[in-house]
All heavy atoms as a GROMACS GRO file, in nm:
protein
  507
    1PRO      N    1   0.082  -0.121   0.000
    1PRO     CA    2   0.000   0.000   0.000
    1PRO      C    3   0.086   0.126   0.000
    1PRO      O    4   0.200   0.125   0.044
    1PRO     CB    5  -0.079  -0.011   0.130
    1PRO     CG    6   0.003  -0.100   0.217
    1PRO     CD    7   0.074  -0.193   0.124
    2VAL      N    8   0.028   0.233  -0.047
    2VAL     CA    9   0.096   0.362  -0.048
    2VAL      C   10   0.076   0.427   0.089
    2VAL      O   11  -0.036   0.443   0.135
    2VAL     CB   12   0.040   0.454  -0.159
    2VAL    CG1   13   0.105   0.591  -0.152
    2VAL    CG2   14   0.061   0.389  -0.294
    3VAL      N   15   0.187   0.462   0.153
    3VAL     CA   16   0.183   0.527   0.284
    3VAL      C   17   0.241   0.667   0.263
    3VAL      O   18   0.361   0.682   0.239
    3VAL     CB   19   0.263   0.448   0.388
    3VAL    CG1   20   0.252   0.512   0.524
    3VAL    CG2   21   0.213   0.303   0.394
    4PRO      N   22   0.157   0.771   0.275
    4PRO     CA   23   0.200   0.905   0.237
    4PRO      C   24   0.297   0.973   0.333
    4PRO      O   25   0.379   1.053   0.291
    4PRO     CB   26   0.069   0.984   0.229
    4PRO     CG   27  -0.024   0.911   0.320
    4PRO     CD   28   0.017   0.768   0.313
    5ARG      N   29   0.292   0.944   0.460
    5ARG     CA   30   0.373   1.018   0.556
    5ARG      C   31   0.491   0.932   0.605
    5ARG      O   32   0.478   0.812   0.625
    5ARG     CB   33   0.290   1.059   0.676
    5ARG     CG   34   0.172   1.144   0.638
    5ARG     CD   35   0.124   1.225   0.754
    5ARG     NE   36   0.001   1.294   0.729
    5ARG     CZ   37  -0.011   1.409   0.665
    5ARG    NH1   38   0.094   1.467   0.615
    5ARG    NH2   39  -0.129   1.466   0.649
    6ALA      N   40   0.604   0.999   0.622
    6ALA     CA   41   0.725   0.929   0.667
    6ALA      C   42   0.705   0.866   0.804
    6ALA      O   43   0.754   0.755   0.830
    6ALA     CB   44   0.844   1.025   0.670
    7ARG      N   45   0.632   0.933   0.893
    7ARG     CA   46   0.606   0.879   1.026
    7ARG      C   47   0.528   0.748   1.017
    7ARG      O   48   0.562   0.649   1.082
    7ARG     CB   49   0.528   0.980   1.109
    7ARG     CG   50   0.492   0.930   1.248
    7ARG     CD   51   0.394   1.023   1.320
    7ARG     NE   52   0.264   1.032   1.254
    7ARG     CZ   53   0.167   0.942   1.262
    7ARG    NH1   54   0.185   0.832   1.332
    7ARG    NH2   55   0.053   0.959   1.200
    8GLN      N   56   0.427   0.746   0.932
    8GLN     CA   57   0.347   0.626   0.915
    8GLN      C   58   0.427   0.515   0.849
    8GLN      O   59   0.417   0.398   0.888
    8GLN     CB   60   0.222   0.657   0.832
    8GLN     CG   61   0.126   0.748   0.903
    8GLN     CD   62   0.015   0.796   0.812
    8GLN    OE1   63   0.036   0.815   0.691
    8GLN    NE2   64  -0.102   0.816   0.869
    9ARG      N   65   0.508   0.552   0.753
    9ARG     CA   66   0.592   0.453   0.683
    9ARG      C   67   0.691   0.390   0.781
    9ARG      O   68   0.710   0.270   0.783
    9ARG     CB   69   0.664   0.519   0.566
    9ARG     CG   70   0.732   0.423   0.472
    9ARG     CD   71   0.787   0.487   0.344
    9ARG     NE   72   0.816   0.630   0.347
    9ARG     CZ   73   0.735   0.727   0.302
    9ARG    NH1   74   0.617   0.697   0.253
    9ARG    NH2   75   0.772   0.853   0.307
   10GLY      N   76   0.752   0.474   0.868
   10GLY     CA   77   0.846   0.423   0.968
   10GLY      C   78   0.778   0.330   1.066
   10GLY      O   79   0.834   0.224   1.103
   11ALA      N   80   0.658   0.365   1.109
   11ALA     CA   81   0.584   0.280   1.202
   11ALA      C   82   0.549   0.146   1.137
   11ALA      O   83   0.561   0.041   1.201
   11ALA     CB   84   0.458   0.351   1.250
   12LEU      N   85   0.509   0.149   1.012
   12LEU     CA   86   0.475   0.027   0.941
   12LEU      C   87   0.599  -0.060   0.922
   12LEU      O   88   0.593  -0.183   0.941
   12LEU     CB   89   0.412   0.060   0.806
   12LEU     CG   90   0.352  -0.055   0.728
   12LEU    CD1   91   0.247  -0.127   0.809
   12LEU    CD2   92   0.292  -0.004   0.598
   13GLU      N   93   0.711   0.000   0.889
   13GLU     CA   94   0.836  -0.076   0.874
   13GLU      C   95   0.878  -0.140   1.006
   13GLU      O   96   0.923  -0.254   1.008
   13GLU     CB   97   0.947   0.015   0.820
   13GLU     CG   98   0.925   0.054   0.674
   13GLU     CD   99   1.020   0.162   0.625
   13GLU    OE1  100   1.095   0.219   0.708
   13GLU    OE2  101   1.017   0.191   0.505
   14ARG      N  102   0.863  -0.066   1.118
   14ARG     CA  103   0.896  -0.122   1.249
   14ARG      C  104   0.805  -0.239   1.282
   14ARG      O  105   0.848  -0.340   1.336
   14ARG     CB  106   0.885  -0.016   1.359
   14ARG     CG  107   1.000   0.082   1.361
   14ARG     CD  108   1.002   0.168   1.488
   14ARG     NE  109   0.874   0.212   1.539
   14ARG     CZ  110   0.809   0.322   1.502
   14ARG    NH1  111   0.863   0.402   1.409
   14ARG    NH2  112   0.694   0.355   1.555
   15ALA      N  113   0.675  -0.225   1.251
   15ALA     CA  114   0.580  -0.333   1.278
   15ALA      C  115   0.616  -0.459   1.202
   15ALA      O  116   0.614  -0.569   1.257
   15ALA     CB  117   0.438  -0.288   1.245
   16VAL      N  118   0.651  -0.444   1.076
   16VAL     CA  119   0.689  -0.560   0.994
   16VAL      C  120   0.818  -0.623   1.046
   16VAL      O  121   0.827  -0.746   1.057
   16VAL     CB  122   0.702  -0.519   0.845
   16VAL    CG1  123   0.765  -0.630   0.762
   16VAL    CG2  124   0.566  -0.480   0.789
   17LEU      N  125   0.916  -0.540   1.080
   17LEU     CA  126   1.041  -0.593   1.134
   17LEU      C  127   1.018  -0.670   1.264
   17LEU      O  128   1.070  -0.780   1.281
   17LEU     CB  129   1.140  -0.478   1.157
   17LEU     CG  130   1.274  -0.515   1.217
   17LEU    CD1  131   1.354  -0.599   1.118
   17LEU    CD2  132   1.351  -0.391   1.257
   18GLU      N  133   0.938  -0.614   1.352
   18GLU     CA  134   0.910  -0.681   1.479
   18GLU      C  135   0.828  -0.809   1.459
   18GLU      O  136   0.849  -0.908   1.528
   18GLU     CB  137   0.838  -0.586   1.576
   18GLU     CG  138   0.924  -0.472   1.624
   18GLU     CD  139   1.044  -0.515   1.707
   18GLU    OE1  140   1.049  -0.629   1.758
   18GLU    OE2  141   1.136  -0.433   1.721
   19ARG      N  142   0.738  -0.806   1.362
   19ARG     CA  143   0.661  -0.928   1.332
   19ARG      C  144   0.754  -1.038   1.284
   19ARG      O  145   0.742  -1.154   1.326
   19ARG     CB  146   0.556  -0.898   1.225
   19ARG     CG  147   0.472  -1.021   1.191
   19ARG     CD  148   0.420  -1.020   1.052
   19ARG     NE  149   0.529  -1.007   0.955
   19ARG     CZ  150   0.511  -0.976   0.829
   19ARG    NH1  151   0.391  -0.951   0.783
   19ARG    NH2  152   0.613  -0.967   0.747
   20ASP      N  153   0.848  -1.002   1.199
   20ASP     CA  154   0.944  -1.101   1.149
   20ASP      C  155   1.031  -1.154   1.263
   20ASP      O  156   1.058  -1.273   1.271
   20ASP     CB  157   1.030  -1.042   1.039
   20ASP     CG  158   0.950  -1.011   0.912
   20ASP    OD1  159   0.837  -1.062   0.899
   20ASP    OD2  160   1.002  -0.933   0.829
   21SER      N  161   1.073  -1.064   1.352
   21SER     CA  162   1.155  -1.105   1.467
   21SER      C  163   1.075  -1.193   1.561
   21SER      O  164   1.127  -1.288   1.618
   21SER     CB  165   1.206  -0.982   1.542
   21SER     OG  166   1.291  -0.907   1.460
   22PHE      N  167   0.947  -1.164   1.577
   22PHE     CA  168   0.858  -1.247   1.658
   22PHE      C  169   0.852  -1.388   1.601
   22PHE      O  170   0.863  -1.486   1.674
   22PHE     CB  171   0.718  -1.186   1.664
   22PHE     CG  172   0.614  -1.280   1.716
   22PHE    CD1  173   0.606  -1.309   1.851
   22PHE    CD2  174   0.524  -1.340   1.629
   22PHE    CE1  175   0.509  -1.396   1.899
   22PHE    CE2  176   0.427  -1.427   1.676
   22PHE     CZ  177   0.420  -1.456   1.811
   23GLY      N  178   0.836  -1.397   1.470
   23GLY     CA  179   0.830  -1.528   1.405
   23GLY      C  180   0.956  -1.610   1.429
   23GLY      O  181   0.948  -1.730   1.455
   24GLY      N  182   1.071  -1.545   1.426
   24GLY     CA  183   1.196  -1.616   1.451
   24GLY      C  184   1.212  -1.657   1.596
   24GLY      O  185   1.264  -1.765   1.626
   25ALA      N  186   1.165  -1.574   1.687
   25ALA     CA  187   1.180  -1.602   1.830
   25ALA      C  188   1.084  -1.710   1.879
   25ALA      O  189   1.112  -1.778   1.978
   25ALA     CB  190   1.160  -1.474   1.911
   26ARG      N  191   0.972  -1.727   1.812
   26ARG     CA  192   0.876  -1.826   1.860
   26ARG      C  193   0.896  -1.964   1.797
   26ARG      O  194   0.825  -2.058   1.828
   26ARG     CB  195   0.733  -1.778   1.838
   26ARG     CG  196   0.689  -1.782   1.696
   26ARG     CD  197   0.543  -1.742   1.684
   26ARG     NE  198   0.502  -1.748   1.546
   26ARG     CZ  199   0.446  -1.854   1.488
   26ARG    NH1  200   0.423  -1.962   1.557
   26ARG    NH2  201   0.413  -1.850   1.361
   27GLY      N  202   0.994  -1.976   1.712
   27GLY     CA  203   1.022  -2.103   1.646
   27GLY      C  204   1.078  -2.206   1.743
   27GLY      O  205   1.089  -2.182   1.863
   28PRO      N  206   1.113  -2.321   1.690
   28PRO     CA  207   1.168  -2.427   1.775
   28PRO      C  208   1.292  -2.378   1.851
   28PRO      O  209   1.383  -2.319   1.793
   28PRO     CB  210   1.207  -2.537   1.676
   28PRO     CG  211   1.128  -2.508   1.552
   28PRO     CD  212   1.107  -2.360   1.551
   29GLY      N  213   1.292  -2.402   1.981
   29GLY     CA  214   1.403  -2.360   2.064
   29GLY      C  215   1.406  -2.211   2.091
   29GLY      O  216   1.501  -2.158   2.147
   30GLY      N  217   1.300  -2.142   2.051
   30GLY     CA  218   1.295  -1.997   2.068
   30GLY      C  219   1.265  -1.958   2.212
   30GLY      O  220   1.224  -2.041   2.295
   31ASP      N  221   1.288  -1.834   2.242
   31ASP     CA  222   1.267  -1.779   2.376
   31ASP      C  223   1.130  -1.711   2.381
   31ASP      O  224   1.104  -1.617   2.307
   31ASP     CB  225   1.379  -1.679   2.406
   31ASP     CG  226   1.369  -1.619   2.544
   31ASP    OD1  227   1.294  -1.671   2.628
   31ASP    OD2  228   1.439  -1.518   2.567
   32ALA      N  229   1.042  -1.758   2.470
   32ALA     CA  230   0.907  -1.704   2.480
   32ALA      C  231   0.909  -1.557   2.521
   32ALA      O  232   0.828  -1.477   2.472
   32ALA     CB  233   0.825  -1.786   2.578
   33ALA      N  234   1.001  -1.518   2.610
   33ALA     CA  235   1.008  -1.379   2.654
   33ALA      C  236   1.050  -1.288   2.539
   33ALA      O  237   0.996  -1.179   2.523
   33ALA     CB  238   1.106  -1.366   2.771
   34ALA      N  239   1.143  -1.333   2.458
   34ALA     CA  240   1.186  -1.254   2.342
   34ALA      C  241   1.072  -1.242   2.241
   34ALA      O  242   1.049  -1.135   2.185
   34ALA     CB  243   1.309  -1.317   2.276
   35ALA      N  244   0.999  -1.352   2.220
   35ALA     CA  245   0.886  -1.348   2.128
   35ALA      C  246   0.781  -1.248   2.176
   35ALA      O  247   0.729  -1.168   2.098
   35ALA     CB  248   0.825  -1.488   2.114
   36ALA      N  249   0.752  -1.249   2.306
   36ALA     CA  250   0.654  -1.156   2.362
   36ALA      C  251   0.701  -1.012   2.347
   36ALA      O  252   0.620  -0.922   2.318
   36ALA     CB  253   0.629  -1.189   2.508
   37THR      N  254   0.829  -0.988   2.366
   37THR     CA  255   0.884  -0.853   2.351
   37THR      C  256   0.867  -0.803   2.208
   37THR      O  257   0.828  -0.688   2.185
   37THR     CB  258   1.032  -0.851   2.391
   37THR    OG1  259   1.043  -0.892   2.528
   37THR    CG2  260   1.093  -0.714   2.373
   38HIS      N  261   0.896  -0.888   2.110
   38HIS     CA  262   0.880  -0.849   1.970
   38HIS      C  263   0.734  -0.827   1.934
   38HIS      O  264   0.701  -0.734   1.860
   38HIS     CB  265   0.942  -0.955   1.877
   38HIS     CG  266   1.091  -0.959   1.882
   38HIS    ND1  267   1.170  -0.852   1.848
   38HIS    CD2  268   1.176  -1.058   1.918
   38HIS    CE1  269   1.297  -0.883   1.863
   38HIS    NE2  270   1.303  -1.008   1.906
   39LEU      N  271   0.647  -0.911   1.988
   39LEU     CA  272   0.505  -0.895   1.960
   39LEU      C  273   0.453  -0.764   2.017
   39LEU      O  274   0.380  -0.690   1.950
   39LEU     CB  275   0.427  -1.013   2.018
   39LEU     CG  276   0.279  -1.018   1.986
   39LEU    CD1  277   0.255  -1.021   1.836
   39LEU    CD2  278   0.216  -1.139   2.053
   40ARG      N  279   0.494  -0.731   2.139
   40ARG     CA  280   0.451  -0.605   2.201
   40ARG      C  281   0.505  -0.485   2.123
   40ARG      O  282   0.436  -0.386   2.104
   40ARG     CB  283   0.498  -0.599   2.346
   40ARG     CG  284   0.450  -0.478   2.418
   40ARG     CD  285   0.298  -0.488   2.438
   40ARG     NE  286   0.246  -0.364   2.489
   40ARG     CZ  287   0.143  -0.299   2.438
   40ARG    NH1  288   0.080  -0.347   2.333
   40ARG    NH2  289   0.100  -0.189   2.489
   41ALA      N  290   0.628  -0.494   2.076
   41ALA     CA  291   0.686  -0.385   1.997
   41ALA      C  292   0.611  -0.368   1.865
   41ALA      O  293   0.593  -0.255   1.818
   41ALA     CB  294   0.834  -0.412   1.972
   42ALA      N  295   0.567  -0.478   1.805
   42ALA     CA  296   0.489  -0.470   1.681
   42ALA      C  297   0.356  -0.401   1.706
   42ALA      O  298   0.313  -0.316   1.628
   42ALA     CB  299   0.467  -0.609   1.622
   43VAL      N  300   0.292  -0.436   1.817
   43VAL     CA  301   0.164  -0.372   1.852
   43VAL      C  302   0.185  -0.223   1.877
   43VAL      O  303   0.104  -0.139   1.832
   43VAL     CB  304   0.101  -0.441   1.975
   43VAL    CG1  305  -0.016  -0.361   2.029
   43VAL    CG2  306   0.058  -0.582   1.939
   44THR      N  307   0.293  -0.187   1.946
   44THR     CA  308   0.323  -0.046   1.972
   44THR      C  309   0.345   0.030   1.842
   44THR      O  310   0.298   0.143   1.826
   44THR     CB  311   0.446  -0.034   2.064
   44THR    OG1  312   0.418  -0.100   2.187
   44THR    CG2  313   0.481   0.110   2.091
   45ALA      N  314   0.415  -0.032   1.748
   45ALA     CA  315   0.438   0.032   1.618
   45ALA      C  316   0.306   0.052   1.543
   45ALA      O  317   0.285   0.157   1.481
   45ALA     CB  318   0.535  -0.050   1.534
   46LEU      N  319   0.216  -0.045   1.551
   46LEU     CA  320   0.086  -0.029   1.487
   46LEU      C  321   0.003   0.079   1.557
   46LEU      O  322  -0.070   0.154   1.491
   46LEU     CB  323   0.011  -0.163   1.486
   46LEU     CG  324   0.070  -0.269   1.394
   46LEU    CD1  325  -0.003  -0.401   1.412
   46LEU    CD2  326   0.067  -0.224   1.249
   47ASP      N  327   0.014   0.087   1.689
   47ASP     CA  328  -0.051   0.196   1.762
   47ASP      C  329   0.000   0.331   1.713
   47ASP      O  330  -0.078   0.425   1.695
   47ASP     CB  331  -0.028   0.184   1.913
   47ASP     CG  332  -0.110   0.074   1.977
   47ASP    OD1  333  -0.206   0.025   1.913
   47ASP    OD2  334  -0.079   0.037   2.092
   48ASP      N  335   0.131   0.342   1.692
   48ASP     CA  336   0.189   0.465   1.640
   48ASP      C  337   0.136   0.494   1.499
   48ASP      O  338   0.112   0.610   1.463
   48ASP     CB  339   0.341   0.457   1.636
   48ASP     CG  340   0.405   0.454   1.773
   48ASP    OD1  341   0.335   0.489   1.871
   48ASP    OD2  342   0.524   0.420   1.781
   49LEU      N  343   0.118   0.391   1.421
   49LEU     CA  344   0.071   0.406   1.284
   49LEU      C  345  -0.069   0.468   1.280
   49LEU      O  346  -0.096   0.559   1.203
   49LEU     CB  347   0.070   0.270   1.213
   49LEU     CG  348   0.013   0.266   1.072
   49LEU    CD1  349   0.100   0.345   0.977
   49LEU    CD2  350  -0.004   0.124   1.025
   50ILE      N  351  -0.157   0.419   1.367
   50ILE     CA  352  -0.295   0.468   1.363
   50ILE      C  353  -0.320   0.583   1.459
   50ILE      O  354  -0.429   0.639   1.463
   50ILE     CB  355  -0.396   0.354   1.389
   50ILE    CG1  356  -0.377   0.294   1.527
   50ILE    CG2  357  -0.387   0.249   1.280
   50ILE    CD1  358  -0.484   0.193   1.564
   51GLY      N  359  -0.219   0.618   1.538
   51GLY     CA  360  -0.231   0.733   1.626
   51GLY      C  361  -0.303   0.706   1.757
   51GLY      O  362  -0.371   0.794   1.808
   52THR      N  363  -0.291   0.587   1.810
   52THR     CA  364  -0.354   0.554   1.937
   52THR      C  365  -0.290   0.634   2.049
   52THR      O  366  -0.169   0.643   2.058
   52THR     CB  367  -0.340   0.404   1.966
   52THR    OG1  368  -0.401   0.332   1.861
   52THR    CG2  369  -0.404   0.366   2.097
   53VAL      N  370  -0.374   0.691   2.134
   53VAL     CA  371  -0.326   0.765   2.251
   53VAL      C  372  -0.369   0.688   2.374
   53VAL      O  373  -0.488   0.659   2.392
   53VAL     CB  374  -0.384   0.908   2.254
   53VAL    CG1  375  -0.339   0.981   2.378
   53VAL    CG2  376  -0.343   0.983   2.129
   54THR      N  377  -0.273   0.654   2.459
   54THR     CA  378  -0.302   0.578   2.580
   54THR      C  379  -0.313   0.672   2.700
   54THR      O  380  -0.265   0.786   2.695
   54THR     CB  381  -0.192   0.475   2.608
   54THR    OG1  382  -0.070   0.545   2.637
   54THR    CG2  383  -0.170   0.382   2.489
   55PRO      N  384  -0.373   0.626   2.808
   55PRO     CA  385  -0.377   0.708   2.930
   55PRO      C  386  -0.237   0.748   2.978
   55PRO      O  387  -0.218   0.858   3.029
   55PRO     CB  388  -0.446   0.618   3.032
   55PRO     CG  389  -0.530   0.528   2.950
   55PRO     CD  390  -0.452   0.504   2.823
   56GLU      N  391  -0.139   0.660   2.961
   56GLU     CA  392  -0.003   0.693   3.001
   56GLU      C  393   0.052   0.809   2.918
   56GLU      O  394   0.124   0.894   2.970
   56GLU     CB  395   0.089   0.571   2.988
   56GLU     CG  396   0.067   0.467   3.095
   56GLU     CD  397   0.022   0.335   3.033
   56GLU    OE1  398   0.038   0.316   2.913
   56GLU    OE2  399  -0.032   0.253   3.109
   57ASP      N  400   0.017   0.815   2.789
   57ASP     CA  401   0.059   0.927   2.705
   57ASP      C  402   0.005   1.059   2.758
   57ASP      O  403   0.076   1.160   2.763
   57ASP     CB  404   0.012   0.908   2.560
   57ASP     CG  405   0.075   0.790   2.490
   57ASP    OD1  406   0.189   0.754   2.527
   57ASP    OD2  407   0.011   0.736   2.399
   58ILE      N  408  -0.121   1.057   2.796
   58ILE     CA  409  -0.184   1.179   2.848
   58ILE      C  410  -0.118   1.221   2.978
   58ILE      O  411  -0.085   1.339   2.997
   58ILE     CB  412  -0.335   1.158   2.866
   58ILE    CG1  413  -0.400   1.137   2.729
   58ILE    CG2  414  -0.399   1.276   2.938
   58ILE    CD1  415  -0.542   1.090   2.734
   59LEU      N  416  -0.098   1.126   3.069
   59LEU     CA  417  -0.033   1.158   3.197
   59LEU      C  418   0.108   1.210   3.176
   59LEU      O  419   0.152   1.304   3.243
   59LEU     CB  420  -0.034   1.037   3.289
   59LEU     CG  421  -0.170   0.997   3.344
   59LEU    CD1  422  -0.160   0.866   3.422
   59LEU    CD2  423  -0.228   1.107   3.430
   60ASP      N  424   0.181   1.150   3.083
   60ASP     CA  425   0.318   1.197   3.054
   60ASP      C  426   0.316   1.342   3.008
   60ASP      O  427   0.400   1.422   3.049
   60ASP     CB  428   0.384   1.109   2.948
   60ASP     CG  429   0.425   0.973   3.001
   60ASP    OD1  430   0.431   0.957   3.126
   60ASP    OD2  431   0.452   0.884   2.919
   61ARG      N  432   0.221   1.376   2.924
   61ARG     CA  433   0.212   1.515   2.875
   61ARG      C  434   0.173   1.612   2.985
   61ARG      O  435   0.224   1.723   2.992
   61ARG     CB  436   0.112   1.523   2.760
   61ARG     CG  437   0.164   1.459   2.634
   61ARG     CD  438   0.067   1.472   2.521
   61ARG     NE  439   0.114   1.396   2.407
   61ARG     CZ  440   0.043   1.376   2.297
   61ARG    NH1  441  -0.077   1.429   2.287
   61ARG    NH2  442   0.092   1.306   2.199
   62VAL      N  443   0.080   1.570   3.070
   62VAL     CA  444   0.036   1.658   3.179
   62VAL      C  445   0.150   1.682   3.278
   62VAL      O  446   0.180   1.795   3.314
   62VAL     CB  447  -0.087   1.598   3.252
   62VAL    CG1  448  -0.115   1.670   3.382
   62VAL    CG2  449  -0.209   1.602   3.161
   63PHE      N  450   0.214   1.575   3.321
   63PHE     CA  451   0.317   1.588   3.423
   63PHE      C  452   0.450   1.641   3.369
   63PHE      O  453   0.535   1.684   3.446
   63PHE     CB  454   0.336   1.457   3.498
   63PHE     CG  455   0.220   1.427   3.589
   63PHE    CD1  456   0.132   1.324   3.560
   63PHE    CD2  457   0.197   1.504   3.701
   63PHE    CE1  458   0.024   1.299   3.643
   63PHE    CE2  459   0.090   1.480   3.785
   63PHE     CZ  460   0.004   1.377   3.756
   64ALA      N  461   0.466   1.642   3.238
   64ALA     CA  462   0.588   1.700   3.181
   64ALA      C  463   0.592   1.851   3.204
   64ALA      O  464   0.699   1.912   3.206
   64ALA     CB  465   0.596   1.669   3.032
   65ALA      N  466   0.475   1.910   3.222
   65ALA     CA  467   0.469   2.055   3.245
   65ALA      C  468   0.500   2.095   3.390
   65ALA      O  469   0.523   2.211   3.417
   65ALA     CB  470   0.329   2.106   3.207
   66PHE      N  471   0.498   1.999   3.480
   66PHE     CA  472   0.524   2.028   3.620
   66PHE      C  473   0.671   2.007   3.652
   66PHE      O  474   0.736   1.918   3.598
   66PHE     CB  475   0.441   1.937   3.710
   66PHE     CG  476   0.294   1.965   3.702
   66PHE    CD1  477   0.212   1.883   3.627
   66PHE    CD2  478   0.239   2.073   3.768
   66PHE    CE1  479   0.076   1.909   3.619
   66PHE    CE2  480   0.104   2.099   3.762
   66PHE     CZ  481   0.021   2.016   3.687
   67CYS      N  482   0.724   2.088   3.740
   67CYS     CA  483   0.861   2.072   3.783
   67CYS      C  484   0.858   2.007   3.922
   67CYS      O  485   0.813   2.067   4.019
   67CYS     CB  486   0.930   2.209   3.790
   67CYS     SG  487   1.104   2.195   3.834
   68VAL      N  488   0.903   1.885   3.932
   68VAL     CA  489   0.902   1.812   4.057
   68VAL      C  490   1.021   1.853   4.139
   68VAL      O  491   1.133   1.863   4.090
   68VAL     CB  492   0.903   1.660   4.031
   68VAL    CG1  493   0.909   1.582   4.160
   68VAL    CG2  494   0.783   1.618   3.946
   69GLY      N  495   0.999   1.877   4.269
   69GLY     CA  496   1.109   1.908   4.359
   69GLY      C  497   1.124   2.055   4.392
   69GLY      O  498   1.212   2.094   4.466
   70LYS      N  499   1.038   2.140   4.339
   70LYS     CA  500   1.047   2.283   4.370
   70LYS      C  501   0.935   2.322   4.463
   70LYS      O  502   0.830   2.274   4.463
   70LYS     CB  503   1.040   2.367   4.244
   70LYS     CG  504   1.170   2.363   4.168
   70LYS     CD  505   1.167   2.467   4.059
   70LYS     CE  506   1.300   2.471   3.989
   70LYS     NZ  507   1.306   2.568   3.885
   0.00000   0.00000   0.00000
């Protein structure tokens, strides 16, 4: 498919790379923890692709404006 924006293209490329890494990690003798890490990274890349905003993203933005310790 045609992906017009560089940000979206990068997210899609990361998702594909992580999917491929997941496939290699879950094979015979593979490490389940590594497979899970690659799968989560692929999901995160797809979230970036479609612009998903999580509650943690919102909290990070809110608290980034505060100076802790003053």
